[in-house]
MARVEX-901371 format. One record per residue: residue number from 1; chain; x, y, z of N, C-alpha, C in turn. Coordinates in steps of 0.02 Angstrom, whole numbers, plus 50000, padded with zeros to 5 digits. Layout:
<recs>
NUM|A|X|Y|Z|X|Y|Z|X|Y|Z
...
</recs>
This chain:
<recs>
1|A|69995|55732|58509|69969|55665|58495|70013|55630|58444
2|A|70038|55573|58462|70079|55535|58415|70034|55490|58374
3|A|70041|55492|58307|69997|55454|58263|70039|55406|58222
4|A|70017|55345|58215|70056|55296|58177|70010|55251|58139
5|A|70040|55208|58096|70001|55161|58056|69964|55111|58099
6|A|69984|55102|58162|69949|55055|58205|69877|55075|58215
7|A|69863|55140|58207|69795|55164|58217|69746|55129|58171
8|A|69769|55110|58111|69725|55076|58064|69703|55009|58092
9|A|69750|54971|58117|69735|54904|58139|69685|54903|58197
10|A|69694|54948|58245|69647|54949|58301|69578|54973|58279
11|A|69577|55021|58233|69513|55047|58209|69477|54995|58168
12|A|69514|54958|58126|69483|54908|58084|69450|54854|58125
13|A|69480|54837|58182|69453|54784|58225|69391|54808|58263
14|A|69390|54872|58281|69338|54897|58325|69278|54926|58287
15|A|69285|54936|58221|69232|54969|58184|69191|54918|58144
16|A|69130|54936|58129|69088|54896|58086|69102|54917|58014
17|A|69119|54869|57971|69141|54886|57904|69089|54925|57864
18|A|69026|54910|57874|68976|54944|57833|68964|55017|57851
19|A|68999|55042|57900|68997|55113|57916|69064|55147|57903
20|A|69107|55114|57865|69173|55141|57851|69179|55160|57778
21|A|69207|55218|57765|69223|55240|57697|69299|55244|57691
22|A|69325|55217|57636|69397|55220|57624|69412|55270|57569
23|A|69467|55307|57576|69486|55357|57526|69559|55347|57508
24|A|69573|55338|57444|69641|55327|57420|69660|55384|57373
25|A|69713|55421|57392|69737|55476|57352|69723|55543|57385
26|A|69774|55573|57417|69765|55636|57453|69807|55692|57423
27|A|69804|55697|57356|69834|55755|57323|69791|55816|57336
28|A|69800|55868|57296|69762|55930|57307|69687|55917|57305
29|A|69664|55881|57253|69593|55867|57247|69569|55819|57300
30|A|69605|55763|57307|69584|55712|57355|69583|55737|57426
31|A|69632|55777|57445|69636|55804|57513|69574|55847|57527
32|A|69558|55891|57480|69501|55936|57489|69435|55896|57492
33|A|69428|55847|57448|69367|55807|57446|69359|55767|57510
34|A|69413|55735|57532|69410|55694|57593|69396|55737|57654
35|A|69425|55797|57656|69413|55842|57712|69339|55861|57717
36|A|69309|55877|57659|69238|55893|57659|69196|55834|57682
37|A|69215|55775|57659|69176|55715|57679|69177|55708|57755
38|A|69236|55713|57784|69243|55705|57856|69202|55758|57893
39|A|69209|55821|57873|69173|55875|57906|69097|55863|57906
40|A|69071|55847|57848|68998|55839|57842|68974|55775|57876
41|A|69015|55722|57872|68994|55659|57903|68994|55665|57979
42|A|69043|55700|58006|69045|55709|58078|68984|55749|58101
43|A|68966|55801|58062|68907|55840|58078|68844|55798|58076
44|A|68839|55755|58025|68781|55710|58020|68777|55663|58081
45|A|68835|55639|58102|68837|55592|58159|68812|55624|58223
46|A|68823|55689|58229|68801|55724|58289|68725|55723|58297
47|A|68691|55716|58239|68617|55717|58240|68587|55647|58235
48|A|68628|55596|58243|68603|55527|58241|68645|55484|58287
49|A|68622|55424|58297|68659|55377|58339|68708|55336|58299
50|A|68710|55347|58233|68753|55308|58190|68826|55330|58197
51|A|68870|55283|58204|68941|55297|58208|68975|55273|58144
52|A|69019|55314|58117|69053|55295|58055|69127|55310|58062
53|A|69165|55286|58014|69237|55297|58015|69263|55308|57945
54|A|69327|55323|57942|69359|55342|57880|69429|55313|57879
55|A|69446|55278|57826|69513|55249|57818|69546|55282|57758
56|A|69607|55307|57766|69640|55342|57711|69707|55309|57693
57|A|69725|55318|57629|69790|55293|57606|69815|55339|57551
58|A|69879|55353|57553|69914|55388|57499|69984|55358|57495
59|A|70013|55358|57436|70080|55331|57429|70130|55370|57472
60|A|70114|55433|57486|70154|55475|57531|70127|55466|57602
61|A|70160|55424|57641|70136|55407|57708|70129|55469|57753
62|A|70175|55516|57747|70172|55575|57789|70108|55615|57776
63|A|70086|55613|57714|70025|55649|57696|69964|55619|57730
64|A|69960|55552|57730|69902|55520|57762|69903|55529|57837
65|A|69961|55521|57867|69966|55528|57940|69948|55600|57961
66|A|69972|55649|57923|69957|55719|57939|69883|55733|57932
67|A|69853|55705|57878|69781|55715|57867|69741|55687|57926
68|A|69755|55625|57944|69718|55592|57997|69728|55627|58064
69|A|69790|55643|58079|69805|55675|58143|69770|55742|58150
70|A|69775|55784|58099|69747|55851|58103|69671|55850|58109
71|A|69638|55807|58069|69565|55807|58072|69538|55770|58133
72|A|69574|55720|58156|69553|55687|58219|69557|55735|58278
73|A|69605|55781|58275|69612|55830|58329|69559|55884|58325
74|A|69540|55902|58264|69490|55956|58256|69419|55930|58267
75|A|69405|55869|58242|69337|55842|58245|69336|55781|58290
76|A|69310|55789|58350|69304|55732|58395|69255|55683|58364
77|A|69272|55620|58365|69229|55569|58336|69239|55560|58262
78|A|69290|55593|58233|69303|55584|58161|69322|55512|58145
79|A|69358|55480|58190|69376|55409|58183|69411|55396|58117
80|A|69465|55433|58104|69504|55424|58043|69564|55380|58057
81|A|69572|55329|58016|69628|55283|58023|69671|55284|57960
82|A|69734|55265|57968|69781|55264|57911|69795|55192|57892
83|A|69787|55176|57828|69804|55109|57803|69873|55111|57771
84|A|69905|55054|57767|69972|55051|57738|69972|55031|57664
85|A|69914|55013|57637|69908|54996|57566|69835|54994|57546
86|A|69820|54994|57480|69750|54994|57458|69711|54932|57479
87|A|69745|54875|57485|69710|54814|57506|69680|54823|57576
88|A|69716|54855|57621|69691|54867|57688|69629|54912|57686
89|A|69631|54961|57642|69573|55006|57635|69512|54966|57614
90|A|69520|54924|57563|69465|54885|57536|69437|54835|57587
91|A|69481|54804|57625|69458|54754|57674|69421|54786|57732
92|A|69434|54851|57745|69404|54884|57803|69343|54927|57785
93|A|69332|54940|57720|69283|54991|57700|69228|54963|57654
94|A|69167|54983|57668|69112|54963|57623|69111|55007|57561
95|A|69132|55069|57568|69138|55116|57512|69212|55131|57503
96|A|69238|55121|57441|69308|55135|57427|69311|55187|57372
97|A|69338|55246|57387|69341|55301|57339|69414|55315|57322
98|A|69428|55319|57257|69496|55334|57235|69497|55400|57195
99|A|69548|55441|57208|69559|55503|57172|69634|55506|57157
100|A|69654|55484|57098|69724|55474|57081|69743|55513|57018
101|A|69808|55520|57004|69830|55561|56947|69809|55535|56878
102|A|69817|55470|56866|69805|55445|56798|69796|55370|56796
103|A|69790|55343|56735|69776|55272|56724|69824|55225|56759
104|A|69890|55234|56753|69937|55187|56786|69926|55183|56862
105|A|69910|55240|56893|69900|55241|56965|69837|55202|56985
106|A|69785|55208|56944|69724|55171|56957|69735|55096|56948
107|A|69771|55077|56896|69785|55006|56884|69825|54977|56942
108|A|69874|55014|56967|69914|54990|57023|69871|54985|57086
109|A|69828|55034|57097|69786|55034|57157|69739|54975|57158
110|A|69715|54955|57100|69668|54899|57097|69702|54831|57086
111|A|69750|54829|57040|69779|54765|57020|69844|54747|57056
112|A|69873|54794|57092|69937|54781|57125|69934|54725|57176
113|A|69993|54700|57196|69995|54644|57244|69958|54661|57309
114|A|69959|54724|57328|69923|54746|57388|69868|54795|57368
115|A|69835|54777|57312|69784|54820|57284|69714|54807|57310
116|A|69668|54846|57286|69598|54842|57308|69567|54774|57294
117|A|69581|54746|57236|69553|54680|57220|69578|54627|57268
118|A|69641|54632|57287|69669|54584|57336|69633|54591|57403
119|A|69619|54652|57422|69584|54664|57485|69513|54637|57484
120|A|69479|54646|57428|69410|54621|57422|69407|54545|57426
121|A|69458|54513|57399|69459|54440|57397|69466|54408|57466
122|A|69484|54448|57516|69490|54421|57584|69423|54422|57621
123|A|69372|54451|57590|69308|54461|57623|69259|54404|57610
124|A|69206|54402|57648|69152|54354|57636|69114|54375|57574
125|A|69077|54329|57545|69038|54344|57485|68988|54401|57497
126|A|68958|54401|57556|68910|54453|57573|68945|54521|57577
127|A|69003|54524|57608|69040|54587|57614|69062|54612|57546
128|A|69082|54566|57503|69101|54586|57435|69042|54617|57398
129|A|68984|54584|57403|68924|54609|57370|68903|54678|57395
130|A|68917|54692|57458|68897|54755|57488|68947|54812|57478
131|A|69000|54798|57440|69053|54848|57430|69041|54888|57366
132|A|69049|54953|57371|69045|54998|57314|69112|55033|57304
133|A|69140|55029|57244|69201|55065|57227|69183|55126|57184
134|A|69212|55182|57200|69200|55245|57163|69268|55272|57142
135|A|69278|55280|57077|69342|55309|57054|69329|55377|57023
136|A|69360|55428|57052|69351|55497|57028|69411|55521|56987
137|A|69456|55476|56970|69514|55492|56929|69492|55507|56857
138|A|69525|55554|56824|69516|55563|56753|69567|55519|56718
139|A|69543|55466|56685|69588|55417|56655|69559|55392|56590
140|A|69596|55347|56558|69574|55317|56495|69509|55279|56506
141|A|69460|55291|56462|69394|55260|56469|69399|55184|56468
142|A|69442|55157|56424|69448|55084|56419|69478|55054|56483
143|A|69526|55089|56513|69554|55065|56576|69500|55065|56630
144|A|69461|55118|56632|69407|55123|56682|69357|55066|56674
145|A|69340|55051|56612|69291|54997|56600|69321|54929|56618
146|A|69385|54920|56604|69417|54856|56623|69418|54847|56698
147|A|69435|54900|56735|69436|54896|56808|69367|54882|56835
148|A|69317|54916|56807|69248|54905|56829|69226|54833|56817
149|A|69245|54805|56760|69228|54735|56746|69260|54688|56797
150|A|69322|54702|56815|69357|54660|56864|69324|54664|56932
151|A|69304|54724|56952|69271|54733|57017|69204|54698|57018
152|A|69167|54705|56964|69100|54675|56961|69104|54600|56954
153|A|69157|54575|56923|69166|54503|56917|69173|54471|56986
154|A|69204|54508|57033|69210|54483|57101|69143|54485|57138
155|A|69098|54529|57115|69033|54534|57147|69018|54602|57178
156|A|69067|54648|57176|69056|54715|57203|69028|54761|57149
157|A|69010|54822|57168|68985|54872|57121|69038|54925|57110
158|A|69033|54960|57053|69082|55013|57040|69053|55065|56993
159|A|69070|55128|57007|69053|55183|56962|69116|55224|56948
160|A|69120|55252|56888|69170|55304|56876|69134|55370|56891
161|A|69168|55414|56927|69136|55477|56948|69187|55534|56947
162|A|69215|55549|56888|69261|55606|56883|69225|55671|56900
163|A|69263|55722|56916|69234|55784|56941|69248|55843|56896
164|A|69205|55893|56902|69215|55958|56870|69209|56011|56924
165|A|69253|56060|56922|69251|56113|56972|69319|56131|57000
166|A|69369|56088|56987|69437|56104|57007|69448|56104|57082
167|A|69508|56126|57101|69527|56128|57171|69482|56174|57212
168|A|69463|56230|57182|69419|56277|57217|69352|56245|57233
169|A|69325|56208|57184|69262|56173|57195|69268|56117|57246
170|A|69326|56084|57246|69337|56030|57294|69340|56058|57365
171|A|69372|56115|57374|69377|56146|57440|69309|56172|57463
172|A|69270|56199|57416|69205|56228|57433|69150|56175|57439
173|A|69165|56115|57416|69114|56062|57417|69061|56072|57364
174|A|69080|56104|57308|69031|56120|57255|69047|56083|57190
175|A|69084|56029|57194|69102|55991|57134|69040|55963|57099
176|A|69047|55952|57034|68998|55913|56996|69029|55844|56985
177|A|68991|55792|57001|69014|55724|56989|68979|55696|56927
178|A|69018|55671|56880|68992|55644|56818|68996|55568|56824
179|A|68940|55535|56834|68939|55465|56855|68924|55418|56797
180|A|68965|55366|56792|68953|55312|56744|68942|55247|56780
181|A|68888|55212|56765|68871|55149|56798|68796|55137|56791
182|A|68771|55084|56819|68699|55071|56816|68663|55123|56858
183|A|68598|55130|56846|68560|55179|56886|68560|55159|56959
184|A|68559|55095|56973|68561|55071|57043|68626|55091|57076
185|A|68682|55084|57039|68748|55103|57066|68752|55178|57077
186|A|68724|55215|57029|68722|55288|57035|68683|55309|57098
187|A|68626|55276|57109|68585|55291|57168|68622|55274|57232
188|A|68660|55219|57230|68698|55198|57289|68755|55247|57304
189|A|68787|55273|57251|68844|55318|57260|68825|55389|57277
190|A|68765|55410|57257|68746|55481|57264|68751|55509|57334
191|A|68728|55474|57387|68734|55504|57454|68806|55516|57476
192|A|68852|55473|57454|68923|55483|57470|68950|55544|57433
193|A|68935|55548|57368|68960|55603|57327|68930|55669|57348
194|A|68869|55668|57374|68836|55730|57395|68872|55764|57453
195|A|68913|55726|57489|68951|55755|57544|69011|55795|57519
196|A|69026|55788|57454|69085|55821|57426|69069|55866|57367
197|A|69007|55865|57344|68988|55905|57286|68916|55929|57289
198|A|68898|55970|57240|68831|55998|57238|68789|55971|57180
199|A|68821|55940|57131|68785|55912|57074|68810|55842|57060
200|A|68764|55795|57052|68782|55726|57037|68742|55706|56976
201|A|68776|55695|56920|68743|55684|56856|68756|55613|56832
202|A|68702|55576|56819|68709|55509|56792|68716|55515|56716
203|A|68775|55498|56691|68791|55507|56620|68777|55445|56578
204|A|68768|55387|56610|68756|55325|56573|68793|55267|56606
205|A|68806|55216|56565|68838|55156|56591|68912|55168|56607
206|A|68946|55115|56628|69016|55118|56648|69058|55153|56594
207|A|69097|55202|56615|69139|55241|56569|69107|55304|56544
208|A|69041|55311|56552|69006|55370|56526|69025|55433|56564
209|A|69036|55427|56629|69057|55486|56667|69123|55512|56642
210|A|69169|55466|56629|69235|55486|56603|69230|55516|56533
211|A|69187|55487|56492|69178|55513|56424|69155|55586|56428
212|A|69107|55600|56472|69082|55668|56480|69137|55714|56507
213|A|69175|55689|56555|69229|55729|56585|69283|55746|56533
214|A|69302|55698|56493|69355|55709|56443|69331|55760|56391
215|A|69267|55755|56370|69240|55804|56323|69239|55873|56354
216|A|69220|55878|56417|69218|55942|56451|69289|55972|56456
217|A|69338|55931|56473|69406|55957|56480|69437|55974|56413
218|A|69414|55942|56360|69436|55961|56294|69416|56033|56280
219|A|69353|56050|56296|69329|56118|56288|69370|56166|56332
220|A|69378|56147|56395|69414|56190|56443|69486|56203|56421
221|A|69520|56150|56399|69589|56157|56379|69598|56205|56321
222|A|69553|56200|56272|69555|56245|56214|69539|56316|56236
223|A|69487|56324|56277|69467|56391|56299|69522|56427|56337
224|A|69559|56390|56380|69610|56424|56421|69666|56451|56377
225|A|69682|56416|56324|69733|56440|56277|69709|56504|56242
226|A|69648|56502|56216|69624|56559|56177|69609|56619|56222
227|A|69589|56607|56284|69581|56663|56331|69649|56696|56344
228|A|69701|56655|56352|69768|56681|56360|69790|56722|56301
229|A|69775|56698|56241|69792|56735|56180|69756|56802|56178
230|A|69691|56800|56193|69651|56862|56189|69673|56913|56241
231|A|69688|56890|56302|69710|56936|56354|69777|56967|56337
232|A|69821|56927|56308|69887|56953|56289|69880|57003|56232
233|A|69840|56985|56182|69830|57030|56125|69798|57096|56147
234|A|69748|57091|56189|69713|57151|56212|69759|57199|56248
235|A|69802|57174|56291|69848|57217|56328|69898|57250|56281
236|A|69918|57214|56230|69966|57243|56182|69933|57294|56136
237|A|69866|57293|56137|69829|57344|56101|69809|57402|56147
238|A|69833|57399|56210|69821|57454|56256|69762|57447|56302
239|A|69729|57389|56302|69670|57379|56345|69690|57361|56416
240|A|69654|57388|56464|69663|57369|56534|69637|57298|56543
241|A|69674|57254|56578|69652|57184|56586|69583|57177|56616
242|A|69567|57218|56666|69501|57214|56699|69445|57234|56651
243|A|69459|57285|56610|69409|57307|56561|69397|57253|56509
244|A|69451|57225|56484|69445|57173|56432|69410|57111|56460
245|A|69430|57090|56520|69397|57032|56551|69323|57045|56562
246|A|69306|57107|56582|69236|57125|56591|69196|57120|56527
247|A|69227|57142|56473|69193|57138|56407|69182|57065|56388
248|A|69235|57024|56393|69230|56954|56375|69178|56918|56417
249|A|69180|56930|56482|69137|56893|56528|69064|56913|56523
250|A|69050|56971|56494|68980|56992|56486|68958|56988|56413
251|A|69000|56957|56372|68985|56952|56300|68987|56879|56278
252|A|68986|56868|56214|68982|56800|56186|69046|56760|56197
253|A|69100|56793|56217|69162|56756|56231|69166|56731|56302
254|A|69115|56745|56342|69116|56726|56412|69123|56651|56423
255|A|69167|56632|56469|69178|56561|56486|69214|56558|56553
256|A|69215|56498|56582|69247|56488|56648|69321|56507|56646
257|A|69355|56493|56591|69426|56507|56585|69440|56582|56591
258|A|69391|56623|56576|69399|56695|56581|69368|56723|56645
259|A|69307|56701|56661|69270|56730|56717|69293|56706|56786
260|A|69322|56646|56789|69345|56618|56852|69420|56607|56853
261|A|69447|56583|56798|69518|56564|56795|69559|56611|56751
262|A|69538|56673|56748|69573|56721|56705|69648|56722|56722
263|A|69691|56720|56671|69763|56712|56684|69802|56775|56698
264|A|69769|56833|56699|69804|56897|56707|69788|56928|56775
265|A|69840|56946|56811|69831|56978|56877|69792|57043|56870
266|A|69743|57052|56915|69704|57113|56914|69645|57112|56866
267|A|69638|57059|56828|69584|57055|56778|69516|57042|56811
268|A|69517|57011|56870|69455|56995|56905|69456|57026|56975
269|A|69444|57091|56980|69446|57125|57046|69400|57090|57097
270|A|69427|57081|57156|69388|57049|57209|69388|56974|57208
271|A|69419|56945|57157|69424|56872|57152|69497|56851|57158
272|A|69507|56785|57168|69576|56761|57179|69591|56701|57136
273|A|69595|56710|57070|69615|56654|57027|69689|56637|57039
274|A|69712|56580|57016|69781|56559|57028|69834|56611|57007
275|A|69820|56651|56956|69870|56700|56933|69888|56750|56988
276|A|69842|56760|57036|69854|56808|57090|69903|56781|57142
277|A|69918|56717|57138|69967|56687|57184|70020|56648|57144
278|A|70042|56680|57090|70093|56651|57047|70072|56583|57020
279|A|70009|56575|57005|69980|56515|56974|69986|56453|57017
280|A|69991|56463|57082|69993|56406|57129|69922|56387|57150
281|A|69915|56322|57170|69853|56300|57200|69796|56286|57152
282|A|69812|56270|57090|69760|56254|57041|69770|56186|57009
283|A|69744|56179|56948|69749|56117|56910|69813|56120|56869
284|A|69859|56074|56883|69926|56077|56852|69923|56073|56776
285|A|69968|56111|56744|69973|56109|56671|69989|56039|56647
286|A|70031|56003|56684|70048|55935|56664|69987|55889|56664
287|A|69940|55902|56709|69878|55862|56712|69830|55881|56655
288|A|69829|55945|56638|69788|55965|56581|69816|55934|56517
289|A|69882|55930|56511|69912|55897|56454|69890|55824|56451
290|A|69889|55791|56509|69867|55721|56512|69795|55715|56487
291|A|69752|55761|56508|69682|55758|56487|69674|55772|56413
292|A|69714|55818|56387|69711|55832|56315|69735|55772|56275
293|A|69786|55739|56299|69810|55679|56265|69757|55624|56266
294|A|69721|55618|56322|69667|55569|56326|69615|55583|56273
295|A|69596|55647|56265|69547|55666|56215|69571|55650|56145
296|A|69634|55665|56131|69662|55652|56065|69662|55577|56050
297|A|69682|55537|56099|69684|55464|56090|69614|55436|56078
298|A|69566|55460|56116|69497|55437|56106|69471|55460|56038
299|A|69492|55521|56018|69474|55544|55951|69499|55498|55897
300|A|69561|55475|55905|69589|55428|55857|69550|55363|55855
301|A|69536|55335|55914|69503|55270|55918|69431|55272|55892
302|A|69400|55331|55894|69330|55337|55871|69326|55369|55802
303|A|69383|55386|55772|69383|55417|55706|69355|55487|55707
304|A|69366|55524|55762|69339|55591|55770|69393|55644|55758
305|A|69380|55690|55713|69429|55743|55700|69426|55796|55754
306|A|69484|55813|55783|69487|55862|55837|69542|55913|55822
307|A|69533|55954|55770|69587|56001|55751|69606|56051|55805
308|A|69558|56081|55838|69574|56129|55891|69603|56093|55952
309|A|69577|56034|55967|69604|55995|56022|69677|55978|56010
310|A|69693|55959|55949|69763|55942|55932|69808|56004|55939
311|A|69783|56061|55917|69824|56122|55922|69837|56140|55995
312|A|69784|56135|56036|69792|56151|56107|69838|56101|56141
313|A|69832|56038|56123|69876|55986|56152|69949|56000|56135
314|A|69961|56024|56074|70029|56042|56054|70056|56099|56097
315|A|70014|56148|56112|70035|56204|56154|70052|56181|56224
316|A|70007|56142|56255|70021|56117|56323|70082|56072|56325
317|A|70092|56034|56272|70150|55989|56269|70214|56030|56269
318|A|70215|56085|56231|70274|56128|56229|70286|56161|56296
319|A|70232|56181|56329|70239|56212|56396|70273|56164|56444
320|A|70247|56102|56445|70273|56052|56492|70344|56032|56476
321|A|70360|56024|56412|70426|56000|56392|70480|56054|56398
322|A|70462|56117|56384|70512|56170|56380|70510|56220|56438
323|A|70458|56217|56479|70452|56265|56534|70432|56227|56597
324|A|70482|56197|56628|70469|56154|56686|70434|56191|56742
325|A|70450|56255|56750|70418|56293|56804|70343|56299|56794
326|A|70322|56306|56731|70250|56313|56717|70214|56246|56718
327|A|70249|56192|56706|70218|56126|56706|70188|56110|56774
328|A|70218|56138|56826|70194|56125|56895|70149|56180|56922
329|A|70129|56225|56877|70084|56279|56897|70013|56264|56870
330|A|69965|56306|56890|69898|56300|56862|69901|56308|56787
331|A|69857|56273|56751|69862|56272|56678|69847|56340|56647
332|A|69819|56387|56685|69810|56455|56658|69877|56489|56646
333|A|69930|56459|56674|69998|56487|56662|70019|56478|56590
334|A|69977|56446|56549|69990|56443|56477|69995|56515|56451
335|A|69963|56561|56485|69968|56632|56467|70040|56656|56471
336|A|70076|56636|56524|70146|56656|56531|70189|56627|56475
337|A|70172|56566|56455|70207|56535|56398|70197|56577|56336
338|A|70135|56597|56323|70120|56637|56264|70156|56704|56267
339|A|70160|56732|56327|70194|56796|56337|70269|56789|56323
340|A|70299|56736|56349|70370|56724|56338|70384|56712|56264
341|A|70341|56674|56232|70351|56658|56162|70345|56721|56119
342|A|70299|56765|56137|70291|56828|56100|70350|56874|56110
343|A|70376|56875|56172|70433|56919|56187|70497|56897|56153
344|A|70500|56833|56136|70561|56806|56106|70565|56819|56031
345|A|70510|56844|56003|70509|56856|55930|70538|56924|55913
</recs>
């Protein structure tokens, strides 16, 4: 089957906009989330007369074409189309969901010449009012609030809905969505998010979901460093990694960074954390550094002292700047950085 961008145009003309969901950003997280949405939506359609569709866009055209082609072949009636820019997604979709790397990408997706806001402005007032934008990117809270104000000024609704659960949770459909927006917007977004996650938490007004996410990742970033330190120290004291991990995970030191994302091979028998595949397929160290920097910046703006956060941010910064191979691995590879640093002394 030959698949091309023309598929978007024919689909946009033949579909009813209020049954279309648009997804922008098909990286590791976005790809897994979008795949789950399609699978579950197609299943739902089999039990009803309602027909729906899906429009996707990523800056990497080959990624979007491959996504649409493969799922259209696997799921008959998936009705996935490829857009050539975010404006096309917005003009064709009643629900627009973005999952992007960081603040600049979100600003470009919304404010760019062919951005979401441009697409919304081509619609009727009624269509604009019926549009909901959902951003699951972890980004600066102030940027998120500015974008939400711009969307709402046009007449559409918007929530920030960053996620917790990582790539594994995205693939399993067990993500937690931390939602910021009015209760009405949260209620409107919940059925869509439920197709990709297991918990949907209303954290408060616009930006509150991001605030909760950044605080959570601050904890996670610190924990992953100290778990790496403890696992390295324990082995150098002669402890078996599996024994040490078992002690930590059943004691007061227990945490996700140790029980799920333990950085040492063999520490979690029967499980497959990123360390078992050379730290591939997880949350990139460079992205954890981004999140730690967000926390530090917000700490500055609110006058909040974050001594451990600053220390962990310094560690991740050194990993990314001096160990390019680890920057592109799962952030639990901070353990390898600690190991290298110890060996060099």
